[in-house]
C-alpha positions as CSV (number, residue, x, y, z in Angstrom):
1,M,7.1,18.6,-13.5
2,N,7.3,15.8,-11.4
3,S,9.1,12.8,-13.2
4,N,7.2,10.3,-11.0
5,P,3.6,11.4,-10.6
6,I,1.9,10.4,-7.6
7,K,-0.7,7.3,-8.6
8,F,-3.9,6.4,-5.8
9,V,-4.3,2.3,-6.2
10,N,-7.3,0.5,-4.7
11,L,-7.4,-2.2,-2.4
12,Q,-7.9,-4.5,-5.0
13,C,-4.6,-3.6,-6.6
14,V,-2.7,-3.4,-3.3
15,C,-3.4,-6.7,-2.7
16,A,-2.7,-7.9,-6.2
17,R,0.9,-6.0,-6.1
18,T,1.6,-7.4,-2.7
19,S,0.2,-10.7,-2.6
20,L,-1.4,-9.7,0.6
21,C,-5.2,-10.3,1.7
22,K,-7.4,-7.5,2.7
23,T,-7.3,-8.1,6.3
24,S,-3.5,-7.8,6.4
25,V,-3.4,-4.8,4.6
26,Y,-5.3,-3.1,7.1
27,T,-3.8,-5.1,10.1
28,I,0.2,-5.1,9.3
29,P,1.1,-1.7,11.8
30,D,3.6,-0.5,9.6
31,F,1.5,-1.1,6.2
32,P,1.0,2.3,4.6
33,R,-2.5,3.8,5.7
34,P,-5.1,4.3,3.0
35,I,-6.3,7.7,1.8
36,K,-9.9,8.2,2.1
37,I,-11.3,9.7,-1.0
38,G,-15.3,10.8,-1.6
39,G,-17.8,11.9,0.7
40,A,-18.2,11.0,4.3
41,G,-20.3,7.6,3.1
42,A,-17.9,6.4,0.8
43,T,-17.3,2.7,1.4
44,A,-13.8,1.5,2.4
45,Q,-13.4,0.0,-1.4
46,G,-14.9,3.1,-3.2
47,G,-13.3,5.5,-0.9
48,A,-10.1,4.2,0.4
49,R,-7.0,4.4,-2.2
50,W,-3.3,3.9,-1.2
51,I,-0.2,5.7,-2.9
52,E,1.6,3.4,-5.1
53,G,4.9,4.9,-4.0
54,D,4.0,4.1,-0.9
55,V,3.4,0.7,-1.2
56,V,6.3,0.1,-3.0
57,D,8.6,1.6,-0.7
58,W,7.0,-0.7,2.4
59,M,7.5,-4.1,0.0
60,Q,10.9,-2.2,-0.6
61,S,11.7,-2.1,3.4
62,R,10.9,-5.9,3.9
63,I,13.4,-6.5,1.3
64,S,16.0,-4.4,3.1
65,M,14.8,-6.0,6.3
66,R,15.7,-9.7,5.0
67,D,18.8,-8.7,3.3
68,A,20.2,-7.2,6.4
69,K,19.7,-10.5,8.4
70,G,21.6,-11.8,5.9
71,G,18.6,-14.0,3.7
72,R,17.9,-14.1,0.4
């Protein structure tokens, strides 16, 4: 069994975790793309989820980019 289970998180959780607004989550080119869940008529909020690990990896990449440039 995988010790790090996959967890889906909604937009509200992504915004809280990253301090990004909804618009930024959808417009930052390299931000992880959501997974659509539910039926074809699912709304963006109700039908979109992000893989928590992908969001954490994206945040870590930002820290790595900062550190590579010598900032802190």
